[in-house]
DSSP file (Angstrom, degrees, kcal/mol; ACC not computed):
  #  RESIDUE AA STRUCTURE BP1 BP2  ACC     N-H-->O    O-->H-N    N-H-->O    O-->H-N    TCO  KAPPA ALPHA  PHI   PSI    X-CA   Y-CA   Z-CA
    1    1 A M              0   0    0      0, 0.0    38,-0.1     0, 0.0     2,-0.1   0.000 360.0 360.0 360.0 137.5    8.4  -19.6  -31.5
    2    2 A A  B     -a   39   0A   0     36,-1.0     2,-0.6     1,-0.1    38,-0.6  -0.462 360.0-138.1 -71.2 144.8   11.0  -18.9  -34.2
    3    3 A N        +     0   0    0     36,-0.2     2,-0.4    -2,-0.1    36,-0.1  -0.387  60.1 130.1 -99.7  55.4   14.6  -19.8  -33.2
    4    4 A V        -     0   0    0     -2,-0.6    36,-0.3    34,-0.3    -2,-0.0  -0.874  42.5-166.7-110.6 140.6   15.9  -16.6  -34.8
    5    5 A T        +     0   0    0     -2,-0.4    37,-0.1     1,-0.2    -1,-0.1   0.086  68.6  79.9-112.8  23.1   18.3  -14.3  -32.9
    6    6 A N        +     0   0    0      3,-0.0    -1,-0.2     0, 0.0     2,-0.0  -0.181  48.6 147.8-128.4  45.2   18.1  -11.3  -35.2
    7    7 A P        -     0   0    0      0, 0.0    41,-0.0     0, 0.0    -2,-0.0  -0.373  57.6-112.7 -69.7 162.6   15.0   -9.2  -34.6
    8    8 A A  S    S+     0   0    0      1,-0.3    41,-0.0    -2,-0.0     0, 0.0   0.907 104.6   7.7 -65.2 -43.6   15.3   -5.5  -35.1
    9    9 A Q  S    S-     0   0    0      2,-0.1    41,-1.5     0, 0.0    -1,-0.3  -0.666  82.4-166.6-138.8  79.2   14.9   -4.5  -31.4
   10   10 A P  E     +B   49   0A   0      0, 0.0    39,-0.2     0, 0.0    37,-0.0  -0.493  13.8 166.1 -77.0 134.0   14.9   -7.6  -29.2
   11   11 A V  E     -B   48   0A   0     37,-2.2    37,-2.6    -2,-0.3    -2,-0.1  -0.970  39.2 -99.3-137.6 154.6   13.7   -7.3  -25.7
   12   12 A P  E  >  -B   47   0A   0      0, 0.0     4,-2.2     0, 0.0     5,-0.2  -0.238  40.5-105.4 -65.7 161.5   12.7   -9.8  -23.0
   13   13 A L  H  > S+     0   0    0     33,-1.0     4,-2.6     1,-0.2     5,-0.2   0.882 119.6  55.4 -58.5 -40.5    9.0  -10.4  -22.4
   14   14 A L  H  > S+     0   0    0      1,-0.2     4,-2.1     2,-0.2    -1,-0.2   0.899 108.7  47.7 -61.6 -41.4    9.0   -8.4  -19.1
   15   15 A T  H  > S+     0   0    0     -3,-0.2     4,-2.4     2,-0.2    -1,-0.2   0.917 112.7  48.1 -67.5 -43.0   10.5   -5.3  -20.8
   16   16 A A  H  X S+     0   0    0     -4,-2.2     4,-2.2     2,-0.2    -2,-0.2   0.893 110.2  52.4 -63.9 -37.4    7.9   -5.5  -23.7
   17   17 A A  H  <>S+     0   0    0     -4,-2.6     5,-2.5    -5,-0.2     4,-0.5   0.917 112.0  46.1 -64.4 -41.4    5.1   -5.9  -21.2
   18   18 A G  H ><5S+     0   0    0     -4,-2.1     3,-0.7     3,-0.2    -2,-0.2   0.898 110.7  52.8 -65.3 -41.1    6.2   -2.9  -19.3
   19   19 A H  H 3<5S+     0   0    0     -4,-2.4    -2,-0.2     1,-0.2    -1,-0.2   0.894 118.0  35.5 -61.9 -41.6    6.7   -0.9  -22.5
   20   20 A F  T 3<5S-     0   0    0     -4,-2.2    46,-1.6    -5,-0.2    47,-0.5   0.333 109.2-121.8 -96.6   3.9    3.1   -1.6  -23.7
   21   21 A Q  T < 5S+     0   0    0     -3,-0.7     2,-0.3    -4,-0.5    -3,-0.2   0.901  73.1 117.2  53.5  48.1    1.6   -1.5  -20.2
   22   22 A V      < -     0   0    0     -5,-2.5    -1,-0.2    -6,-0.2     2,-0.1  -0.786  69.9 -89.8-129.9 172.9    0.3   -5.1  -20.4
   23   23 A S     >  -     0   0    0     -2,-0.3     4,-1.5     1,-0.1     3,-0.2  -0.443  32.0-115.5 -82.0 162.5    1.1   -8.3  -18.4
   24   24 A V  H  > S+     0   0    0      1,-0.2     4,-2.5     2,-0.2     5,-0.2   0.865 118.8  59.3 -62.6 -35.5    3.8  -10.7  -19.4
   25   25 A Q  H  > S+     0   0    0      1,-0.2     4,-2.5     2,-0.2    -1,-0.2   0.885 101.3  54.6 -61.6 -37.3    0.9  -13.3  -20.0
   26   26 A T  H  > S+     0   0    0      2,-0.2     4,-2.1     1,-0.2    -1,-0.2   0.910 108.5  47.8 -63.5 -42.4   -0.6  -10.8  -22.6
   27   27 A V  H  X S+     0   0    0     -4,-1.5     4,-1.7     2,-0.2    -2,-0.2   0.924 111.6  50.6 -64.5 -42.6    2.7  -10.8  -24.5
   28   28 A K  H  X S+     0   0    0     -4,-2.5     4,-2.8     1,-0.2    -2,-0.2   0.890 108.7  52.2 -61.6 -38.2    2.9  -14.6  -24.3
   29   29 A N  H  X S+     0   0    0     -4,-2.5     4,-2.9     1,-0.2     6,-0.2   0.890 104.7  55.6 -65.6 -37.5   -0.7  -14.7  -25.7
   30   30 A W  H  <>S+     0   0    0     -4,-2.1     5,-2.5     2,-0.2     6,-1.2   0.892 111.3  44.8 -60.8 -37.9    0.3  -12.5  -28.6
   31   31 A I  H ><5S+     0   0    0     -4,-1.7     3,-1.5     3,-0.2    -2,-0.2   0.940 113.4  49.2 -69.4 -47.3    3.0  -15.0  -29.5
   32   32 A T  H 3<5S+     0   0    0     -4,-2.8    -2,-0.2     1,-0.3    -1,-0.2   0.890 112.1  48.4 -59.3 -41.1    0.7  -18.0  -29.0
   33   33 A K  T 3<5S-     0   0    0     -4,-2.9    -1,-0.3    -5,-0.2    -2,-0.2   0.386 114.5-119.6 -83.3   5.1   -1.9  -16.4  -31.2
   34   34 A L  T < 5S+     0   0    0     -3,-1.5    -3,-0.2     2,-0.2    -2,-0.1   0.725  76.4 128.5  63.6  28.3    0.8  -15.6  -33.9
   35   35 A Y  S   <S+     0   0    0     -5,-2.5     2,-0.3    -6,-0.2    -4,-0.2   0.848  83.5   7.4 -73.9 -34.0    0.2  -11.8  -33.7
   36   36 A V  S    S-     0   0    0     -6,-1.2     2,-0.3    -9,-0.1    -2,-0.2  -0.925  84.1-108.4-139.7 162.7    4.0  -11.4  -33.2
   37   37 A R        -     0   0    0     -2,-0.3    12,-0.5    -3,-0.1     2,-0.4  -0.734  21.3-144.0 -95.0 143.6    7.0  -13.8  -33.3
   38   38 A G        -     0   0    0     -2,-0.3   -36,-1.0    -7,-0.1     2,-0.3  -0.880  14.5-156.9-102.4 140.1    8.9  -14.9  -30.2
   39   39 A Y  E     -aC   2  47A   0      8,-3.2     8,-3.7    -2,-0.4     2,-0.5  -0.877   4.8-146.3-116.4 148.5   12.7  -15.3  -30.6
   40   40 A V  E     - C   0  46A   0    -38,-0.6     6,-0.2   -36,-0.3     2,-0.1  -0.964  13.4-152.6-118.1 124.9   14.9  -17.4  -28.4
   41   41 A D    >   -     0   0    0      4,-2.2     3,-1.5    -2,-0.5   -36,-0.0  -0.231  39.7 -86.7 -86.8-175.7   18.5  -16.3  -27.6
   42   42 A A  T 3  S+     0   0    0      1,-0.3    -1,-0.1     2,-0.1   -37,-0.0   0.781 128.9  51.6 -64.3 -27.6   21.5  -18.6  -26.8
   43   43 A E  T 3  S-     0   0    0      2,-0.1    -1,-0.3     1,-0.0    -3,-0.0   0.530 120.8-106.5 -86.0  -7.6   20.6  -18.6  -23.1
   44   44 A G    <   +     0   0    0     -3,-1.5     2,-0.3     1,-0.3    -2,-0.1   0.516  68.9 148.4  93.4   7.0   16.9  -19.6  -23.8
   45   45 A T        -     0   0    0      1,-0.1    -4,-2.2   -33,-0.0     2,-0.4  -0.573  47.3-127.5 -73.5 134.2   15.4  -16.2  -23.0
   46   46 A V  E     - C   0  40A   0     -2,-0.3   -33,-1.0    -6,-0.2     2,-0.3  -0.704  32.2-175.0 -84.2 128.5   12.3  -15.4  -25.1
   47   47 A L  E     -BC  12  39A   0     -8,-3.7    -8,-3.2    -2,-0.4     2,-0.3  -0.855  10.8-160.3-122.3 156.5   12.6  -12.1  -26.8
   48   48 A V  E     -B   11   0A   0    -37,-2.6   -37,-2.2    -2,-0.3     2,-0.6  -0.948  24.4-115.3-134.6 158.2   10.1  -10.1  -28.9
   49   49 A D  E  >  -B   10   0A   0    -12,-0.5     4,-2.0    -2,-0.3     5,-0.2  -0.837  15.9-154.6 -97.9 118.0   10.7   -7.2  -31.4
   50   50 A L  H  > S+     0   0    0    -41,-1.5     4,-2.4    -2,-0.6    -1,-0.2   0.879  96.0  52.7 -59.3 -40.2    9.1   -3.9  -30.2
   51   51 A H  H  > S+     0   0    0      1,-0.2     4,-2.3     2,-0.2    -1,-0.2   0.888 107.7  51.3 -64.6 -38.9    8.7   -2.6  -33.7
   52   52 A E  H  > S+     0   0    0      1,-0.2     4,-2.2     2,-0.2    -1,-0.2   0.893 110.5  48.8 -65.9 -37.8    6.9   -5.8  -34.7
   53   53 A I  H  X S+     0   0    0     -4,-2.0     4,-2.3     2,-0.2    -2,-0.2   0.903 108.6  53.9 -67.0 -40.9    4.5   -5.4  -31.8
   54   54 A E  H  X S+     0   0    0     -4,-2.4     4,-1.6     1,-0.2    -2,-0.2   0.933 111.5  45.5 -55.6 -47.6    3.9   -1.7  -32.7
   55   55 A Q  H  X S+     0   0    0     -4,-2.3     4,-1.7     1,-0.2    -1,-0.2   0.910 111.9  51.1 -66.0 -41.3    3.0   -2.8  -36.3
   56   56 A A  H  X S+     0   0    0     -4,-2.2     4,-2.0     1,-0.2     7,-0.2   0.858 107.2  53.7 -62.8 -35.1    0.8   -5.6  -35.0
   57   57 A L  H  < S+     0   0    0     -4,-2.3    -1,-0.2     1,-0.2    -2,-0.2   0.879 109.5  49.5 -66.8 -36.8   -1.1   -3.2  -32.7
   58   58 A L  H  < S+     0   0    0     -4,-1.6    -1,-0.2    -5,-0.2    -2,-0.2   0.837 120.8  33.7 -69.7 -34.0   -1.8   -0.9  -35.7
   59   59 A T  H  < S+     0   0    0     -4,-1.7    -2,-0.2     1,-0.2    -1,-0.2   0.590 110.4  62.0-101.7 -13.7   -3.1   -3.7  -37.8
   60   60 A N    ><  -     0   0    0     -4,-2.0     3,-1.3    -5,-0.2    -1,-0.2  -0.917  55.3-170.7-120.6 106.4   -4.8   -6.0  -35.4
   61   61 A P  T 3  S+     0   0    0      0, 0.0    -1,-0.1     0, 0.0    -4,-0.1   0.647  82.7  68.6 -71.2 -12.9   -7.8   -4.5  -33.5
   62   62 A R  T 3  S+     0   0    0      2,-0.1     2,-0.4     0, 0.0    -5,-0.1   0.670  80.5  91.2 -79.4 -14.0   -8.0   -7.6  -31.2
   63   63 A M  S <  S-     0   0    0     -3,-1.3     2,-0.5    -7,-0.2    -3,-0.0  -0.664  73.0-139.8 -83.1 134.3   -4.7   -6.7  -29.6
   64   64 A R        -     0   0    0     -2,-0.4     2,-0.6   -38,-0.1    -2,-0.1  -0.810   9.1-159.8 -96.7 132.5   -5.0   -4.5  -26.4
   65   65 A D    >   -     0   0    0     -2,-0.5     3,-1.5     1,-0.1   -44,-0.1  -0.959   6.3-157.1-110.1 115.5   -2.4   -1.7  -25.9
   66   66 A G  T 3  S+     0   0    0    -46,-1.6   -45,-0.2    -2,-0.6    -1,-0.1   0.665  87.3  72.2 -68.5 -15.0   -2.3   -0.7  -22.2
   67   67 A R  T 3  S+     0   0    0    -47,-0.5     2,-0.3     2,-0.1    -1,-0.3   0.666  95.5  60.7 -73.8 -14.9   -0.8    2.7  -23.2
   68   68 A R  S <  S-     0   0    0     -3,-1.5     6,-0.1     7,-0.1    -3,-0.1  -0.857  97.3 -99.3-116.6 150.1   -4.2    3.7  -24.6
   69   69 A S    >   -     0   0    0      4,-0.4     3,-1.1    -2,-0.3    -4,-0.1  -0.331  18.4-137.6 -64.5 142.1   -7.5    4.0  -22.7
   70   70 A R  T 3  S+     0   0    0      1,-0.2    -1,-0.1    -4,-0.1     3,-0.1   0.648 103.4  61.9 -71.7 -12.9   -9.9    1.0  -23.0
   71   71 A F  T 3  S-     0   0    0      1,-0.3    -1,-0.2     3,-0.1     3,-0.1   0.231 114.5-108.7 -96.7  11.3  -12.7    3.6  -23.4
   72   72 A G  S <  S+     0   0    0     -3,-1.1    -1,-0.3     1,-0.2     2,-0.1   0.014  78.5  60.2  82.1 166.5  -11.3    5.1  -26.6
   73   73 A G  S    S-     0   0    0     -3,-0.1    -4,-0.4    -5,-0.0    -1,-0.2  -0.403  95.8  -3.7  81.7-155.2   -9.8    8.5  -27.0
   74   74 A A  S    S-     0   0    0      1,-0.1    -3,-0.1    -6,-0.1     3,-0.1  -0.298  83.1 -90.3 -73.8 156.3   -6.6    9.8  -25.3
   75   75 A P        -     0   0    0      0, 0.0     2,-0.2     0, 0.0    -1,-0.1  -0.279  49.4 -96.5 -60.0 152.2   -4.8    7.8  -22.6
   76   76 A L        -     0   0    0     -3,-0.1    -3,-0.0     1,-0.0     0, 0.0  -0.486  38.9-158.2 -70.3 139.6   -5.8    8.3  -19.0
   77   77 A V        -     0   0    0     -2,-0.2     2,-0.0    -3,-0.1    -3,-0.0  -0.979  18.8-116.4-123.3 132.1   -3.6   10.7  -17.2
   78   78 A P        -     0   0    0      0, 0.0     3,-0.1     0, 0.0     0, 0.0  -0.343  31.9-113.9 -66.2 145.9   -3.3   10.8  -13.4
   79   79 A L        -     0   0    0      1,-0.1     2,-0.0    -2,-0.0     0, 0.0  -0.469  37.8 -97.8 -74.9 149.0   -4.6   13.8  -11.6
   80   80 A P        -     0   0    0      0, 0.0     2,-0.5     0, 0.0    -1,-0.1  -0.344  34.9-125.7 -65.2 150.2   -2.0   16.0   -9.8
   81   81 A V        -     0   0    0     -3,-0.1     2,-0.5    -2,-0.0     0, 0.0  -0.849  16.0-132.8 -99.0 130.2   -1.6   15.5   -6.1
   82   82 A K        -     0   0    0     -2,-0.5     2,-0.4     2,-0.0     0, 0.0  -0.730  25.8-171.0 -85.5 125.7   -2.0   18.5   -3.8
   83   83 A V        -     0   0    0     -2,-0.5     2,-0.3     0, 0.0    -2,-0.0  -0.968  11.9-145.8-121.4 128.7    0.8   18.6   -1.3
   84   84 A E        -     0   0    0     -2,-0.4     2,-0.3     1,-0.0    -2,-0.0  -0.710  22.5-118.2 -90.9 143.2    1.0   21.1    1.6
   85   85 A A        -     0   0    0     -2,-0.3     2,-0.5     2,-0.0    -1,-0.0  -0.577  22.2-152.8 -79.8 141.7    4.3   22.4    2.8
   86   86 A I        -     0   0    0     -2,-0.3     2,-0.6     2,-0.0    -1,-0.0  -0.966   3.2-152.3-117.5 126.6    5.4   21.6    6.3
   87   87 A I        -     0   0    0     -2,-0.5     3,-0.3     3,-0.1     2,-0.3  -0.887  15.8-154.3-100.5 123.4    7.7   24.1    8.1
   88   88 A E        +     0   0    0     -2,-0.6     3,-0.0     1,-0.2    -2,-0.0  -0.646  59.2  28.0 -96.1 150.7    9.9   22.4   10.7
   89   89 A G  S    S-     0   0    0     -2,-0.3     2,-0.3     1,-0.0    -1,-0.2   0.856 109.0 -24.3  82.4  37.2   11.4   23.9   13.8
   90   90 A G  S    S-     0   0    0     -3,-0.3     2,-0.2     2,-0.0    -3,-0.1  -0.845  91.7 -14.3 136.6-168.2    9.3   26.8   15.0
   91   91 A D        -     0   0    0     -2,-0.3     2,-0.6     1,-0.0    -3,-0.0  -0.518  47.8-141.1 -79.7 142.1    6.8   29.4   14.2
   92   92 A A              0   0    0     -2,-0.2    -2,-0.0     1,-0.1    -3,-0.0  -0.917 360.0 360.0-100.6 121.5    6.1   30.4   10.7
   93   93 A K              0   0    0     -2,-0.6    -1,-0.1     0, 0.0    -2,-0.0   0.386 360.0 360.0-119.4 360.0    5.6   34.2   10.3
């Protein structure tokens, strides 16, 4: 990991993992495999640059982006949940 503290948009590994809908271990693997650089701040927290990850995802087909379906095409969207209304306190007319 580079010991640089000036990435364009530095975020901790957990934040990057949530943003790209992957595990923290996946982000660590991206750093280990040199797909992206890891940065260390003064407190020792490992940070990554979101813009750098976006570019790496566009250019490296081996990287998985959880925001997109593994089956190709558009991302999966949850179906709406049907909710019934409950009227409290008496007869409904």
